[in-house]
C-alpha positions in Angstrom: -2.4 146.0 -43.9 -1.1 144.8 -40.5 -3.6 146.9 -38.5 -6.7 145.9 -40.4 -9.0 143.4 -38.8 -12.3 141.7 -39.5 -15.5 143.2 -38.2 -16.3 141.7 -34.8 -19.8 140.7 -35.8 -18.4 138.3 -38.5 -15.0 137.5 -37.1 -15.8 134.1 -35.6 -17.4 132.7 -38.8 -14.6 134.0 -41.0 -11.8 132.7 -38.8 -13.6 129.4 -38.4 -13.9 129.1 -42.2 -10.2 130.0 -42.6 -9.1 127.5 -40.0 -11.0 124.8 -41.9 -8.5 125.3 -44.8 -11.3 126.2 -47.3 -11.7 129.3 -49.3 -13.7 132.0 -47.7 -16.1 132.0 -50.8 -16.2 128.4 -52.0 -15.4 124.9 -51.0 -12.0 124.8 -52.7 -8.7 124.6 -50.7 -7.5 128.0 -49.6 -4.1 128.9 -51.0 -3.4 132.6 -50.2 -5.0 135.0 -47.7 -8.0 132.6 -47.1 -8.8 132.3 -50.8 -8.6 129.6 -53.4 -6.5 130.3 -56.5 -9.5 131.5 -58.5 -10.8 133.9 -55.9 -7.3 135.1 -55.1 -6.8 136.0 -58.8 -10.2 137.9 -58.8 -9.1 139.8 -55.6 -5.7 140.6 -57.1 -7.2 141.9 -60.4 -9.7 144.0 -58.5 -7.0 145.5 -56.4 -4.9 146.3 -59.5 -7.8 148.1 -61.0 -7.7 150.6 -58.1 -5.4 153.5 -58.2 -2.3 153.3 -56.0 -3.9 155.9 -53.7 -7.1 153.9 -53.4 -5.6 150.5 -52.8 -4.8 150.7 -49.0 -8.4 151.8 -48.2 -9.9 149.3 -50.6 -7.8 146.5 -49.0 -8.8 147.4 -45.5 -12.4 147.3 -46.6 -12.0 143.8 -48.0 -10.4 142.6 -44.8 -13.0 144.3 -42.5 -15.8 142.7 -44.6 -14.2 139.2 -44.3 -13.6 138.9 -48.0 -9.9 138.3 -47.6 -7.6 137.7 -44.6 -5.0 140.1 -43.4 -1.6 139.1 -44.6 -0.5 137.6 -41.3 -3.8 136.2 -40.1 -3.5 132.8 -41.8 -0.1 132.2 -40.1 -1.7 133.0 -36.8 -4.6 130.7 -37.4 -2.3 127.8 -38.5 0.2 128.4 -35.6 -2.6 127.5 -33.1 -2.7 124.0 -34.5 0.7 122.3 -34.0 -0.2 119.6 -36.5 -0.8 121.9 -39.4 2.1 122.4 -41.8 2.9 126.0 -42.6 3.1 126.7 -46.3 
C-alpha cells in the first residue's frame, strides 16, 4: 500500500506516536507497522479474514484511519533520527 496515507487531520498525532516507538493503540513497544506484537497479530488476523479482493481496500482504510502505518512509513520516521537503530 505504497500510496496510502494517513488522513491529514490525524496525521501529526499518529506520526508523533509512531516516532515515540510505542504502539499506536497501547503503551507497549511498537514492533511492526507501528503496532506491538499483540495488536499486529489482531491486525493480521483481521486482514486474513477479508477476501483477497477486499484486502487492498481494507488495508488502505486502516492506514487512512491511523490504525496501522503504511509499510514504509516507520522506516521514514526512523531515518529522520540518526541515533535510532533501524530494525
